[in-house]
C-alpha positions as CSV (number, residue, x, y, z in Angstrom):
1,M,-0.7,-86.9,148.0
2,Q,1.1,-88.0,151.5
3,S,1.7,-91.6,152.8
4,K,3.7,-93.1,156.1
5,F,4.4,-96.2,157.3
6,C,4.0,-96.5,161.8
7,D,7.6,-97.0,163.0
8,D,6.5,-99.5,165.8
9,A,4.3,-101.5,163.3
10,D,6.0,-101.8,160.1
11,N,2.7,-103.3,159.0
12,L,0.3,-100.1,159.4
13,V,0.3,-96.9,156.3
14,A,-1.7,-93.9,156.7
15,T,-2.4,-92.0,153.6
16,G,-3.9,-89.0,152.8
17,G,-3.8,-85.6,150.3
18,L,-6.5,-86.3,148.1
19,T,-9.7,-85.0,149.7
20,S,-10.5,-85.0,153.1
21,K,-10.2,-88.1,154.4
22,V,-6.8,-89.6,156.4
23,F,-6.6,-93.6,155.6
24,V,-4.9,-96.0,157.2
25,W,-3.9,-99.4,155.9
26,D,-2.5,-102.7,157.4
27,C,0.1,-104.6,154.7
28,Q,0.3,-107.5,156.4
29,A,-3.0,-108.4,155.9
30,P,-4.3,-110.8,152.8
31,E,-5.8,-107.6,150.7
32,Y,-4.5,-104.9,152.3
33,K,-7.7,-104.1,154.5
34,E,-8.1,-100.3,155.8
35,V,-7.9,-100.5,159.4
36,A,-8.5,-97.0,160.0
37,C,-10.2,-93.7,157.7
38,F,-10.2,-90.2,159.8
39,D,-12.1,-88.0,157.7
40,H,-12.3,-84.7,158.5
41,I,-15.0,-83.1,156.5
42,D,-17.3,-81.9,158.5
43,F,-15.2,-80.2,161.8
44,D,-12.7,-78.6,158.3
45,S,-13.5,-78.8,154.3
46,N,-9.4,-77.6,153.7
47,F,-7.9,-80.4,155.0
48,H,-6.1,-81.6,152.1
49,C,-3.6,-84.2,154.3
50,L,0.1,-82.4,153.7
51,E,2.2,-84.4,156.4
52,I,1.6,-87.9,158.3
53,E,3.7,-88.5,161.2
54,W,3.4,-91.3,163.8
55,Q,3.2,-91.0,167.9
56,N,2.9,-94.8,168.2
57,S,1.1,-98.0,166.2
58,K,-2.3,-96.8,167.5
59,T,-1.9,-92.3,167.1
60,L,-1.1,-90.3,164.3
61,A,-1.3,-86.7,163.7
62,C,-1.6,-85.1,160.1
63,A,-1.8,-81.3,159.5
64,G,-3.8,-80.1,156.5
65,N,-1.9,-78.1,153.0
66,K,-4.8,-75.6,153.2
67,S,-5.6,-75.6,156.7
68,K,-4.0,-74.4,159.1
69,Y,-4.6,-77.1,162.4
70,I,-3.1,-80.4,163.1
71,Y,-5.2,-82.7,164.7
72,L,-3.9,-86.1,166.7
73,W,-5.6,-89.3,166.0
74,N,-6.6,-92.8,167.5
75,I,-7.0,-95.8,165.0
76,D,-9.4,-96.8,167.8
77,Q,-11.5,-94.0,167.8
78,P,-12.0,-93.0,164.3
79,R,-14.8,-90.5,164.3
80,Q,-13.2,-87.8,166.7
81,P,-9.9,-86.6,166.8
82,Q,-7.9,-86.8,170.2
83,I,-7.0,-83.0,170.1
84,K,-7.5,-80.3,167.5
85,W,-4.1,-78.2,168.0
86,E,-4.5,-74.6,166.7
87,Y,-2.2,-71.7,166.4
88,H,-0.7,-71.1,163.3
89,S,-2.8,-69.0,161.2
90,E,-1.0,-69.8,158.1
91,N,-0.7,-73.1,155.9
92,I,1.4,-75.7,157.7
93,E,4.5,-76.8,156.1
94,Q,6.1,-79.5,158.2
95,I,5.4,-81.3,162.0
96,Q,8.0,-83.8,163.4
97,W,7.5,-85.3,166.7
98,D,10.6,-85.5,168.7
99,P,13.0,-88.6,169.3
100,S,10.2,-90.1,172.6
101,K,7.1,-88.8,170.6
102,R,6.8,-86.6,173.3
103,L,6.6,-83.4,171.8
104,L,5.2,-82.6,167.8
105,A,6.9,-79.1,166.6
106,S,5.1,-77.8,163.8
107,C,5.9,-75.1,161.0
108,S,4.1,-72.9,158.7
109,N,5.2,-69.6,156.1
110,E,5.9,-68.1,159.1
111,N,8.3,-67.0,161.3
112,F,7.7,-68.4,164.5
113,V,8.1,-72.5,165.4
114,C,5.3,-74.5,167.7
115,I,6.0,-76.8,170.2
116,W,2.6,-78.7,171.1
117,S,2.1,-81.4,174.0
118,T,-1.0,-84.1,173.5
119,E,-1.6,-82.8,177.5
120,K,-3.3,-79.8,176.1
121,N,-4.3,-77.9,172.6
122,T,-2.5,-75.0,172.8
123,P,1.4,-75.3,172.8
124,E,4.1,-75.6,175.0
125,F,6.4,-72.8,173.4
126,V,6.3,-70.5,170.8
127,F,9.3,-69.8,169.6
128,E,9.3,-66.3,167.8
129,K,12.9,-65.3,167.4
130,T,13.0,-66.0,163.4
131,S,14.0,-63.2,160.8
132,S,12.0,-65.0,157.9
133,P,10.0,-67.7,157.5
134,V,10.5,-71.0,159.4
135,V,10.6,-73.6,155.7
136,T,12.2,-76.4,157.7
137,I,12.2,-78.3,161.5
138,K,14.6,-81.1,162.2
139,W,15.1,-82.5,166.0
140,S,18.3,-84.0,167.2
141,H,18.3,-87.9,167.7
142,G,18.3,-87.3,171.8
143,R,22.1,-88.1,172.5
144,G,23.1,-83.9,172.6
145,A,25.9,-82.3,173.7
146,P,28.6,-83.9,176.6
147,S,27.1,-80.9,178.8
148,M,23.5,-81.2,178.2
149,Q,21.1,-83.7,179.5
150,A,20.1,-86.4,177.4
151,E,16.1,-85.6,178.0
152,D,17.3,-82.0,176.5
153,P,15.8,-82.4,173.0
154,L,17.0,-80.3,170.7
155,L,14.7,-78.5,167.5
156,A,16.7,-77.1,164.5
157,A,14.5,-74.4,162.5
158,G,15.7,-73.5,159.1
159,C,14.4,-70.1,158.0
160,Q,14.2,-68.5,154.1
161,D,16.2,-66.2,154.4
162,G,19.8,-69.0,155.8
163,Q,20.0,-68.7,159.4
164,I,19.7,-72.1,160.9
165,L,18.1,-71.7,165.2
166,I,18.8,-74.1,167.5
167,Y,16.4,-74.8,170.8
168,N,16.4,-76.3,173.7
169,A,12.4,-77.7,174.6
170,K,12.7,-78.7,177.5
171,T,14.0,-75.3,178.7
172,G,12.2,-73.1,175.8
173,N,15.8,-71.2,175.2
174,L,17.6,-70.4,171.9
175,Q,20.5,-71.9,172.1
176,T,22.5,-70.8,168.9
177,K,21.6,-69.0,165.2
178,L,24.2,-69.9,162.5
179,D,23.9,-68.8,159.4
180,A,24.4,-70.6,156.7
181,Q,24.2,-68.1,153.7
182,E,28.2,-67.0,155.0
183,R,29.4,-70.3,154.8
184,E,28.6,-71.0,151.1
Protein backbone atom coordinates (compact mmCIF):
# COMPACT_ATOMS: atom_id res chain seq x y z
CA MET A 1 0.00 0.00 0.00
CA GLN A 2 1.28 3.48 -0.89
CA SER A 3 0.09 6.94 0.06
CA LYS A 4 1.57 10.35 -0.59
CA PHE A 5 0.44 13.87 0.26
CA CYS A 6 0.82 16.57 -2.38
CA ASP A 7 3.53 19.14 -1.54
CA ASP A 8 1.63 21.89 -3.39
CA ALA A 9 -1.77 21.16 -1.80
CA ASP A 10 -1.62 19.57 1.65
CA ASN A 11 -5.28 18.63 1.48
CA LEU A 12 -4.68 16.13 -1.36
CA VAL A 13 -3.45 12.60 -0.73
CA ALA A 14 -3.04 9.83 -3.32
CA THR A 15 -3.41 6.20 -2.26
CA GLY A 16 -3.04 2.88 -4.03
CA GLY A 17 -1.53 -0.56 -3.91
CA LEU A 18 -4.08 -3.30 -3.40
CA THR A 19 -5.82 -3.04 -6.78
CA SER A 20 -5.19 -1.49 -10.18
CA LYS A 21 -6.64 1.82 -8.93
CA VAL A 22 -4.97 4.92 -7.50
CA PHE A 23 -7.30 7.30 -5.66
CA VAL A 24 -6.87 10.99 -4.91
CA TRP A 25 -8.68 12.27 -1.81
CA ASP A 26 -9.45 15.76 -0.53
CA CYS A 27 -8.74 15.61 3.20
CA GLN A 28 -10.25 19.03 3.92
CA ALA A 29 -13.69 18.16 2.64
CA PRO A 30 -16.13 17.39 5.47
CA GLU A 31 -16.21 13.70 4.57
CA TYR A 32 -12.85 13.12 2.86
CA LYS A 33 -14.10 13.38 -0.70
CA GLU A 34 -12.67 11.33 -3.59
CA VAL A 35 -11.29 13.76 -6.20
CA ALA A 36 -10.11 11.29 -8.83
CA CYS A 37 -9.62 7.59 -9.51
CA PHE A 38 -7.00 6.40 -11.98
CA ASP A 39 -7.78 2.82 -13.00
CA HIS A 40 -4.97 0.99 -14.81
CA ILE A 41 -6.85 -2.29 -15.41
CA ASP A 42 -7.70 -1.64 -19.08
CA PHE A 43 -4.10 -1.02 -20.18
CA ASP A 44 -1.92 -2.65 -17.50
CA SER A 45 -3.36 -5.71 -15.77
CA ASN A 46 -0.16 -6.14 -13.70
CA PHE A 47 -0.39 -2.71 -12.09
CA HIS A 48 -0.50 -2.52 -8.28
CA CYS A 49 0.76 0.85 -7.10
CA LEU A 50 4.22 0.84 -5.54
CA GLU A 51 5.29 4.46 -6.04
CA ILE A 52 3.41 7.76 -6.17
CA GLU A 53 5.16 11.07 -6.87
CA TRP A 54 3.25 14.34 -7.16
CA GLN A 55 4.50 16.77 -9.80
CA ASN A 56 2.08 19.54 -8.78
CA SER A 57 -1.45 19.87 -7.40
CA LYS A 58 -2.98 18.47 -10.61
CA THR A 59 -0.45 15.94 -11.89
CA LEU A 60 1.14 12.83 -10.40
CA ALA A 61 3.25 9.93 -11.58
CA CYS A 62 2.51 6.34 -10.57
CA ALA A 63 4.58 3.18 -10.94
CA GLY A 64 3.46 -0.35 -10.18
CA ASN A 65 5.36 -3.14 -8.49
CA LYS A 66 4.52 -5.79 -11.08
CA SER A 67 4.38 -3.33 -13.94
CA LYS A 68 7.30 -2.09 -15.98
CA TYR A 69 5.63 1.23 -16.82
CA ILE A 70 5.28 4.68 -15.28
CA TYR A 71 2.11 6.66 -15.82
CA LEU A 72 1.63 10.42 -15.61
CA TRP A 73 -1.95 11.30 -14.61
CA ASN A 74 -3.90 14.54 -14.39
CA ILE A 75 -6.72 14.91 -11.83
CA ASP A 76 -8.89 16.70 -14.41
CA GLN A 77 -8.51 13.85 -16.93
CA PRO A 78 -8.81 10.62 -14.91
CA ARG A 79 -9.82 8.27 -17.74
CA GLN A 80 -6.51 8.14 -19.61
CA PRO A 81 -2.92 8.85 -18.52
CA GLN A 82 -1.19 11.83 -20.11
CA ILE A 83 1.96 9.80 -20.70
CA LYS A 84 2.98 6.16 -20.42
CA TRP A 85 6.74 5.90 -19.95
CA GLU A 86 8.27 2.60 -21.02
CA TYR A 87 11.91 1.45 -20.95
CA HIS A 88 12.46 -0.81 -17.95
CA SER A 89 12.29 -4.58 -18.38
CA GLU A 90 12.16 -5.25 -14.62
CA ASN A 91 9.69 -4.07 -12.00
CA ILE A 92 10.14 -0.39 -11.19
CA GLU A 93 11.41 0.09 -7.65
CA GLN A 94 11.48 3.87 -7.24
CA ILE A 95 10.52 7.10 -8.99
CA GLN A 96 11.38 10.65 -7.93
CA TRP A 97 10.94 14.17 -9.36
CA ASP A 98 13.90 16.55 -9.43
CA PRO A 99 13.53 19.74 -7.30
CA SER A 100 12.17 21.73 -10.28
CA LYS A 101 9.60 18.95 -11.00
CA ARG A 102 10.63 18.88 -14.68
CA LEU A 103 12.53 15.57 -14.68
CA LEU A 104 11.50 12.23 -13.23
CA ALA A 105 14.12 9.62 -12.35
CA SER A 106 13.29 5.91 -12.18
CA CYS A 107 15.15 2.76 -11.23
CA SER A 108 14.35 -0.92 -11.23
CA ASN A 109 16.36 -4.00 -10.42
CA GLU A 110 18.55 -3.25 -13.45
CA ASN A 111 21.97 -1.70 -14.01
CA PHE A 112 20.67 1.68 -15.15
CA VAL A 113 18.60 4.73 -14.24
CA CYS A 114 16.16 6.52 -16.56
CA ILE A 115 15.54 10.27 -16.62
CA TRP A 116 12.17 11.26 -18.08
CA SER A 117 10.71 14.55 -19.27
CA THR A 118 7.00 15.29 -19.56
CA GLU A 119 7.71 16.44 -23.12
CA LYS A 120 8.12 12.90 -24.52
CA ASN A 121 7.53 9.23 -23.73
CA THR A 122 11.13 8.08 -24.21
CA PRO A 123 13.94 8.71 -21.70
CA GLU A 124 15.91 11.96 -21.84
CA PHE A 125 18.88 9.98 -20.50
CA VAL A 126 19.65 6.39 -19.59
CA PHE A 127 22.54 6.22 -17.13
CA GLU A 128 24.08 2.78 -17.77
CA LYS A 129 27.43 2.93 -16.01
CA THR A 130 26.29 1.09 -12.91
CA SER A 131 28.17 -1.99 -11.81
CA SER A 132 25.15 -3.68 -10.21
CA PRO A 133 21.38 -3.12 -9.92
CA VAL A 134 20.29 0.34 -8.76
CA VAL A 135 18.31 0.14 -5.52
CA THR A 136 17.77 3.80 -4.66
CA ILE A 137 17.82 7.23 -6.28
CA LYS A 138 17.92 10.71 -4.73
CA TRP A 139 18.11 14.19 -6.27
CA SER A 140 20.24 17.00 -4.93
CA HIS A 141 18.27 19.92 -3.54
CA GLY A 142 19.31 22.09 -6.47
CA ARG A 143 22.07 23.97 -4.69
CA GLY A 144 25.01 22.05 -6.19
CA ALA A 145 28.70 22.71 -5.71
CA PRO A 146 30.06 26.26 -6.17
CA SER A 147 31.47 25.27 -9.57
CA MET A 148 28.08 24.06 -10.82
CA GLN A 149 25.17 26.04 -12.19
CA ALA A 150 22.02 26.06 -10.04
CA GLU A 151 20.07 24.50 -12.91
CA ASP A 152 22.41 21.47 -13.06
CA PRO A 153 20.46 18.87 -11.07
CA LEU A 154 22.51 16.04 -9.59
CA LEU A 155 21.17 12.54 -9.09
CA ALA A 156 22.70 9.97 -6.74
CA ALA A 157 22.13 6.33 -7.66
CA GLY A 158 22.83 3.76 -4.98
CA CYS A 159 23.77 0.31 -6.26
CA GLN A 160 23.53 -3.13 -4.63
CA ASP A 161 27.33 -3.48 -4.59
CA GLY A 162 27.74 -0.33 -2.45
CA GLN A 163 28.71 2.09 -5.20
CA ILE A 164 27.07 5.51 -5.27
CA LEU A 165 27.07 7.14 -8.70
CA ILE A 166 26.52 10.90 -9.04
CA TYR A 167 25.12 12.05 -12.39
CA ASN A 168 24.55 15.52 -13.84
CA ALA A 169 21.03 15.28 -15.25
CA LYS A 170 21.45 18.35 -17.46
CA THR A 171 24.47 17.01 -19.34
CA GLY A 172 23.91 13.29 -18.79
CA ASN A 173 27.47 12.89 -17.52
CA LEU A 174 28.67 10.73 -14.67
CA GLN A 175 30.24 13.20 -12.20
CA THR A 176 31.85 10.71 -9.83
CA LYS A 177 31.75 7.20 -8.33
CA LEU A 178 31.83 6.70 -4.59
CA ASP A 179 32.47 3.32 -3.02
CA ALA A 180 30.51 3.11 0.23
CA GLN A 181 31.80 -0.39 1.05
CA GLU A 182 35.41 0.77 1.25
CA ARG A 183 34.41 3.30 3.94
CA GLU A 184 32.79 0.85 6.38
